[in-house]
N, C-alpha and C positions, 0 to 999 in steps of 0.2 A: 582591444575589442570592447572592453567594458563600456566605453563611451558611445560606441556605434549601435548599441542595442536600443531599439525603439519599439516599445510594445505596440504602438499604433500600426506598425507594419505587419503585426501578427494577427490582430483582432479582426474577425470577419466583419465585412461592411454592415450586414444587417444587424449585427450585435452592437456595433458602434452607434447606430442611429436609433435603436429601439428604446422605448420607455419601459422600464421593468414594471411588473405587476406590483401595485401597492396594496398590501393587505391592511385590514383595519388596524392591526397592531403596529404596522410600520408608521402609520400616520400619527399615532399617539405615542410619543416618546418623551422622556425627560421630565415627567411629572411624578410627584409622590403619589403612588397609586393606592395607598393603604385604605382611604375612605371613599374611593371612587366607586360609582355605580357604572358598570360596563353594559351599555346597550348598543354597542357599535358593531358587533361581529356576528349577530344572529346565532349566538350560542344558546344552549339550554342553561337557564339560570340556576338550576339546582346543583349545589356543590357536591361533587363526588371525587375530587382530586384530579380528574381529567376532563371536566366538562368545558374548560377553557382551552383556547388554542395555545400551543407552546410558544415560547419566545422564538421568533423567527431568526434571531441572531445568536441564540444560545450563549448569552453573555456570561452566565455563571460558569459554564463549562470552560469557555475560552479564557476567562480570568485565571482559572486554576492552571490550565495548560500553559498560558503565557508565563506565569510565574515559574512553573516547573521546568519549562524548556528554554527560558530566557529569551522569549520573542515578544513582539507586541501583539495585542489582540487584533489589530487590523492587518496582521500578517497570517491570520488563521482563518480557514474556512472548514466547516464541519459538514460531513455528508452521511448519507444512508449507506455506510460502508465505504471503503476506499473505491469500490466499483463506481459509485455515483460520482465521486470526485474525479475519477479518471474520465468518465463519460462527459462531465461538464467541460473538462479541458478540450476534448474533441469538439464539442459543440460551440465552444467560444472561439477556438483558434483555427479550426480546419474547415476549409470550404469543401463541401462534398463534391466528388468527381473531379476535383482540381488538385487539392493538396495531398501530401503524403507524410507519413511518419516512418521512423526507423525503429525496429525492435531487434533484439539480439537473442535468438533462440540458442539453446533451450531456455525458455523463460516462462513467466506467468502467462497463461493462455488468454487472459481477459483482454490484454492490449490488442491482440489480433481480432478478437471477437468484436470489440468496440469499434475498431477501425472499419470492419465489415458493416456493422450496423449503421455507422455514420457515412458510409460510402467514401471512405478515405483509403488511399493506397497504402498498404503496409509493406515497406521494404525490409526484408529480413536479411540481416548480416550475421551469419553464424559466429558464435564465440570461438576462440582458439581452442586447441586441444586441452589446455589447462583452464578452460572456461573463463578467459579474460576477453574484454572487448578488442576487436581487431581495428585499431584506430584508423589506419590507412584506408581500409575498405569502407569504413563508416564515412570518412571524409569524402571518398570518391562517390559514394551513393547520394550525397546531399546535392540538391539543386534549389532553385529559388522558391520552390513550392514545398520544401521540407519544413514542417512547422515544429515537430517535436521528436526527440530521441528518448526512448524509454530504457532506463537502466534499473534493473532490480538487484539491489545490493544490501545485504546478502541475497544471493540469487536463488529463486525457486525454479527448478528442483535441485540445483547442484549444491547449494549450501554455502558456497564461497562468496567472499566480498570482492569487489572490483578494486583495482589499484587506484590510490588517490591520484597518481600522476595521470592516468587515463581519464578519470572523471574531470580533473582540473583542465586537461587539454581540451576536452569537448566544451566545457563551460566557457573557456577563453576564445575558442575558435569557431563556435557554431552560433549563428545569429538567431536561431530559434530557441525554443524552450528545452532545457535538459531536465527531464522528469526522473527523479530518483525515488524508487519505491523502496521504502525502508520498513516494510512490514515486520522484518525479523531483526531489526537493529538492536533490540534490547538483549539479544543473545550473543552479540558480537563484542569484541574488545574495541572495535573502531568507534570513533565519535560520530555522532549524527552530522550530516551536512547542514543541518539547520543552524549550526554555529556560523556558517558562511553566507547567510542570507544577504547581509549588507554588502558583501564582497561581490556577489554575482547577481545582476538584475534578472538574468534569464534562468535562475535556479528555481525549480519547483520540487518540493519534497512531499511524498505521501507517507503517512503512517496509519496505524490502525489500533483499536483496542481489542482486536480479535485474537491476538497471539499471546504476548507476554502478559497482557492485562486480563486475559481470560474472559473476555466479554463478546465472543463471536456471535452469541445469540441476540445481542441488542443492536448490532449493525451500526457502529460508529467509526467512520473514517475521518482522517484529518489531512488537511493540506496546509503546508507552510510555504509561503512565497512572499514576494514584495507586496506592499499595500496596493500597488497599481494592478498587479495580476489578480489579487484577491477581490478587488472591487469589480473587475470584469466578471469573475465567476459569480459574485453575489448578484449581479444584474440578471443572470439567467437561471440561477438555482430556483427550484420550487420554493414558495414562501415558507412552508412549514415542513421542510424536508427531514428534520430530526425531531421525532415525537417526544412528548413529555416524559413518558416512562423511560425512554433511552437517556434523556438528559439527566433525570434523577438518578438512575442506576450508575451512569458514568461518574457523576459527582461523588456518590457514595464510594465507589471503587477508587477513584483518583485520590481520595482523602486517606486511603489505607496504604500509604507509601511503604511502610515496613513489610506488610504482608506481601505486596507485589514483589519487592526486592527478594524476600525469602523464597518465593515461588520460582523466580528466575534463577536464583542460585541453585535451587534444588534441580531444576530442569537441566542446567548446565552440568551439574555433578552426575546426574543420571545419563546424560549424553556421553560423558567421558567413560562411564562404566560400560555403556553399550558398545562404544567404539572398541574397548579392550576385549569384551566378550565376543564381538564379531570376528576378531582375528582367529578364533578357534573354530569357526564354521567352515567345513571343508569345501562347500560349493560357492562360498563368497570369494570372488576373484579379485575384487578391488574395493577398497573403502575410500570414498572421496572425503577430503578434509571439509569440515563444516563449521560455520559460525551462526547456525540457525538452530531451531528446535527440532530438526530432523536430520537424518543421515541418508545419503544416496549410496547404494552399494551395487556393484556389478556382480551378477551371478552367472552360473552356467546356462540356465534356461529360465528367464524371468516369468514367462507365461505358466510354465509347469510349477515353479515355486509359489507363484501367486495363488494358483489353484489349490495347492497343498495347504497353504496357510489358511485360506478361506475355509477349507474343509475342517480345519482345527479351530475355527472360530476366531481367527485373527485377520482383521482387514487392514491391508497396507495399500500403497499406491504403486501400480505397475507403470513405469515410465518408459517402457521399451520402445514405444512408438515415437518418442521425442527425438529430434536431431541430436546426434552425439551421445545418445543415452541408450543404445542398444543393450538389451538384457539387464536393465537396471530396475531396482526396486527402491522406493522412497519410504523410509520408516520414520514415523513421528515418534519423538521421545514421550513415553507415557509415564504413569506412576511407577514407583519401584516394583510393585507387584506385577503390573502389566509388562514391564520390560523383562522381568525374570521369566514370566510365562513365555514371552516371545523367544527369548534365548533358548529356553528349555525345548520349545517346539522346533526351533531351527536345528538344534543338536540332534533331535530324533529323525529329521528328514534324511 
């Protein structure tokens, strides 16, 4: 299949023929800027650290990511959170009212929301009882207008990763894009699929600095894909979609490799402690295995327990309305103190 993938069959016609907006900073590249006087972008000339427009291509951040993740800078697109990256994928590849995508509930709710916003049909194929993709059903749901399949692995809200065989099968047999959302990959023993970029031309990976990197507040999402796919997304992204403060803060944090590693180790240790402690809570009926920074548990009455926890000042996520998730609660791993408090309160209920 590798050879028969042609990105030109996927890109929307209007995107193929459009000319991207060219910002003042896009037109001026490749010069030594140290002594230049910039009178091109109608900026306020008084220096305050953010009076100039940010780098539209975020090259400093991309250079660090490329090195750390062993990819090329032209295989990276940065967005205002992963949500912007996902939205750009819809806008580049899905013709409204004609095309469709496949999602695998229970999963991250934004895929369905973005499909609705972009007037793209969302074909939902439920995961199996053990939360794995149902390959035969997915293949049966594909037609010539299916542009993307969204796989969240480790999956939110279930916490488990999808089998490598299932993912590889879809990459080899689907002519559209396989989008793997790896928001929680840092908490998993599995390797990122970004190592396979050169193997699969239809592979798209999204990651984020919101979870393991602790930067949810700066909104920085990452897309890794072939240079061809990235160039299509670059064509339609807003020129200055990642602001200067976000770029600076991301650079600071990405430089702190040891600190990030230690925090991840701590979160995983705390997750294991929580898993053990949950075994002793009498109304917890099932604890699902997890490779993320949260735990999904099945309880006797999710709505009741959710209300009781709120009353005690603890906010968790009630997932009982999600398919296959009746009476489940999703608990994020907090600090040691927060987790101890959670367990203490659960024991009292």
